[in-house]
C-alpha positions in Angstrom: 9.6 23.5 6.9 12.7 21.4 7.1 12.3 18.2 9.2 15.2 15.9 10.1 16.3 13.1 12.4 19.5 13.3 14.4 21.6 11.1 16.7 23.4 7.8 16.5 22.4 5.2 13.9 19.3 3.4 14.9 18.6 5.9 17.7 17.7 9.0 15.8 15.3 11.5 17.2 12.9 13.8 15.3 13.8 17.5 14.9 13.1 20.6 12.9 15.4 23.3 11.6 14.6 26.8 12.8 15.1 30.0 10.8 18.6 30.4 12.2 19.8 27.0 11.2 19.6 25.5 14.7 18.0 22.1 15.3 15.0 22.1 17.6 13.8 18.9 19.2 10.4 17.3 18.3 10.7 14.7 20.9 7.3 14.4 22.6 5.6 16.2 19.7 5.8 13.3 17.3 7.1 9.7 18.0 9.2 9.8 14.9 9.1 11.3 11.4 7.4 8.2 10.0 3.9 6.9 9.2 1.1 9.2 10.3 3.5 11.9 11.3 4.0 12.6 7.6 0.3 13.2 6.8 -0.8 16.6 5.7 -2.7 17.1 9.0 0.4 16.3 11.1 2.6 18.5 9.0 0.1 21.4 9.4 0.3 21.0 13.1 4.1 21.0 13.1 4.1 24.1 10.8 1.9 26.0 13.4 4.4 25.5 16.2 6.4 28.5 17.5 9.8 27.0 17.0 11.3 29.2 19.8 9.2 27.2 22.3 10.9 23.9 21.3 14.1 22.7 23.1 17.3 23.5 21.4 18.8 20.1 20.3 21.9 21.4 18.6 23.1 24.9 17.6 24.2 25.5 14.0 27.8 25.8 15.2 27.8 22.2 16.5 25.7 20.0 14.3 25.1 16.4 15.3 25.1 13.4 13.1 22.0 13.4 10.8 20.2 10.2 10.0 17.8 9.7 7.1 15.0 12.3 7.5 12.3 9.6 7.5 12.0 6.6 9.8 10.7 3.1 9.0 11.0 3.6 5.2 9.0 0.7 3.7 10.0 1.1 0.0 12.8 2.9 -1.7 11.7 2.9 -5.3 14.1 4.2 -8.0 13.6 5.3 -11.5 16.2 4.4 -14.1 17.3 6.3 -17.2 15.0 9.3 -16.4 17.2 11.9 -18.0 17.8 11.6 -21.8 21.4 12.6 -21.5 22.1 9.9 -18.9 20.5 7.3 -21.2 22.7 8.5 -24.0 25.9 8.3 -22.0 25.2 4.8 -20.9 24.3 3.6 -24.4 20.7 2.7 -23.3 17.5 3.2 -25.2 15.2 5.8 -23.7 12.3 4.1 -21.9 8.8 4.6 -23.1 7.5 4.0 -19.5 9.3 4.7 -16.2 11.9 2.0 -15.5 11.4 0.9 -11.9 13.8 -0.9 -9.6 14.1 -1.1 -5.8 17.0 -0.4 -3.5 17.2 -2.5 -0.3 16.3 -0.4 2.7 19.4 -1.8 4.4 21.4 0.4 2.1 19.9 3.6 3.7 22.2 5.8 5.7 22.4 9.4 6.8 23.4 12.1 4.3 27.0 12.5 5.6 27.7 9.0 6.7 30.6 7.1 5.1 30.0 5.2 1.8 31.7 1.9 2.0 33.0 0.2 -1.2 32.2 -3.5 -0.8 34.6 -6.3 -1.3 35.1 -7.2 -4.9 33.9 -3.8 -6.1 35.8 -2.3 -9.1 33.1 0.1 -10.5 31.5 2.1 -7.6 29.7 5.0 -9.1 27.8 8.2 -8.1 24.3 9.4 -8.9 22.6 12.5 -7.4 18.8 12.4 -7.4 15.7 14.2 -6.3 13.7 12.1 -3.8 9.9 12.3 -3.3 8.6 11.4 0.2 5.1 10.1 0.3 2.9 11.4 3.1 -0.5 9.8 2.5 -1.2 6.3 1.2 -1.6 6.5 -2.6 -3.4 4.0 -4.8 -4.6 4.6 -8.3 -4.1 8.3 -8.1 -4.2 10.6 -11.1 -1.4 12.9 -12.2 -3.5 15.9 -11.4 -4.0 14.8 -7.7 -0.7 13.1 -7.2 1.1 15.9 -5.3 -1.7 15.7 -2.7 -0.1 12.5 -1.5 3.4 14.0 -1.3 4.8 15.1 2.1 8.0 16.7 0.7 11.3 16.2 -1.0 14.8 15.2 -0.1 18.2 14.3 -1.7 19.0 10.7 -2.5 22.5 9.5 -3.5 21.9 6.4 -5.6 25.4 4.9 -5.2 25.8 2.0 -7.7 28.3 -0.8 -8.3 28.3 -1.2 -12.0 30.0 -4.6 -12.2 27.5 -6.0 -9.8 24.7 -4.3 -11.5 25.4 -5.1 -15.2 27.8 -8.1 -15.3 26.8 -10.4 -12.5 23.4 -11.6 -14.0 19.9 -11.0 -12.9 18.3 -7.7 -12.0 20.0 -4.4 -10.9 19.4 -5.0 -7.2 22.8 -6.4 -6.2 24.6 -3.4 -7.7 22.2 -0.9 -6.1 21.7 -2.3 -2.6 25.1 -2.7 -1.0 25.4 -1.4 2.6 25.6 2.5 2.7 24.6 2.8 -1.0 21.6 4.9 -0.1 22.4 8.2 1.7 19.2 10.2 2.2 18.8 13.7 3.5 19.7 16.0 5.1 16.1 17.1 5.5 12.6 16.4 4.5 11.6 19.7 2.9 7.8 20.1 3.0 6.3 20.5 -0.5 5.0 24.1 0.3 8.7 25.2 0.1 9.1 23.6 -3.3 6.3 24.9 -5.4 7.7 23.5 -8.7 9.8 20.3 -8.3 10.5 20.4 -12.0 12.7 23.4 -11.8 15.4 22.4 -9.3 19.1 22.5 -10.0 21.1 19.4 -8.9 24.8 18.7 -8.9 27.5 16.4 -7.7 31.3 16.8 -7.1 34.0 14.3 -6.5 37.1 15.7 -4.7 35.9 19.2 -5.6 35.5 18.5 -9.3 32.0 18.9 -10.7 30.8 15.7 -12.3 27.0 16.2 -12.6 25.0 19.4 -13.2 21.5 19.5 -14.4 17.9 20.6 -13.6 14.9 18.5 -12.9 13.1 20.1 -15.8 15.2 17.6 -17.9 13.5 14.6 -16.5 11.7 12.3 -18.9 9.0 11.5 -16.4 8.2 14.2 -13.9 7.2 14.0 -10.2 3.5 14.1 -10.9 3.8 11.3 -13.5 5.9 9.1 -11.3 3.7 9.2 -8.2 0.7 8.5 -10.3 2.4 5.8 -12.3 3.8 3.8 -9.4 0.4 4.0 -7.6 -1.2 2.1 -10.5 0.9 -1.0 -9.5 1.1 -0.9 -5.7 0.1 1.3 -2.8 2.6 4.0 -1.9 2.6 4.2 1.9 3.6 7.1 4.1 7.4 7.2 4.3 8.0 5.5 1.0 10.6 7.3 -1.1 10.8 7.6 -4.9 14.3 8.4 -6.2 13.6 10.1 -9.5 16.8 9.3 -11.5 20.1 10.9 -12.2 21.4 13.1 -15.0 24.5 12.6 -17.1 28.0 12.8 -15.6 28.2 9.5 -13.9 31.5 7.6 -13.8 30.6 4.9 -16.2 29.8 7.6 -18.8 33.2 9.2 -18.6 35.9 8.6 -21.2 37.7 6.6 -19.9 35.2 5.4 -17.3 36.1 6.6 -13.8 34.9 5.2 -10.5 35.1 5.9 -6.8 38.0 4.8 -4.7 38.7 4.9 -0.9 39.9 8.2 0.3 37.7 10.3 -2.0 35.0 12.8 -0.9 31.7 13.2 -2.7 29.5 16.3 -2.3 26.1 16.7 -3.8 23.0 18.9 -3.6 19.6 19.8 -4.9 18.4 23.3 -5.0 16.3 24.1 -1.8 17.0 20.7 -0.3 20.5 21.2 1.2 23.7 19.2 0.6 25.2 15.8 1.4 28.9 14.9 1.8 30.3 11.5 2.1 33.8 10.1 2.7 34.5 7.0 0.5 36.0 4.1 2.5 36.9 0.5 1.9 34.7 -2.2 3.5 
């Protein structure tokens, strides 16, 4: 099941993708794809609907703007250095426990919205990541039961400004949270369609040139570990998203380092979760 939100920024409506790739409206079925609508019981009810009975919101031939597939995201938690090859390319020591940081929710945009390079930026970088969407409040959960609290998965583009992140003092937040630095989507893919989140190919291209290519099996800390680990420190609420880290191939790891500039196009994808595409523009 592929759930999505479509329409103008701030006015997105809930929808579902049918087997022909058309968007069917969920208006009147759920208020939004947020909160209780992400629970296992709610997703079971949506799964039981005959999609042909739902209004056609947009045919595959004329897709609308897609927003983030989840509304009212409370926390966007990110995991740093979660692929050994990425830690190596950045010259960082591999963490012994998950390295956590947060991305401001004001950075969140739709999967194909423009990414705006902020004023003063000289090192805007790309990072394709698997995102975990929480469906049920999770607190002190074990690794064995952790997937019971997951609604599904999505793609997160963890855009980063390395100068802001590494050279301007303090924590990473200022380099991770610039406006538009959190494209999410295109869909929330329910977990029944992704039986093994540790076997997904992920990739990213800049202007058609492949920069990142890996598989989630290469993660240092897997999905089960991350959900359980984070829940030991704070409650994960429905709609919270965990962005699970990026593999090697980022701009700062290239020789010489190479960064995004206005006029470029970035495409990225995760197996079974669709693709994103963003135009890079100057703020």
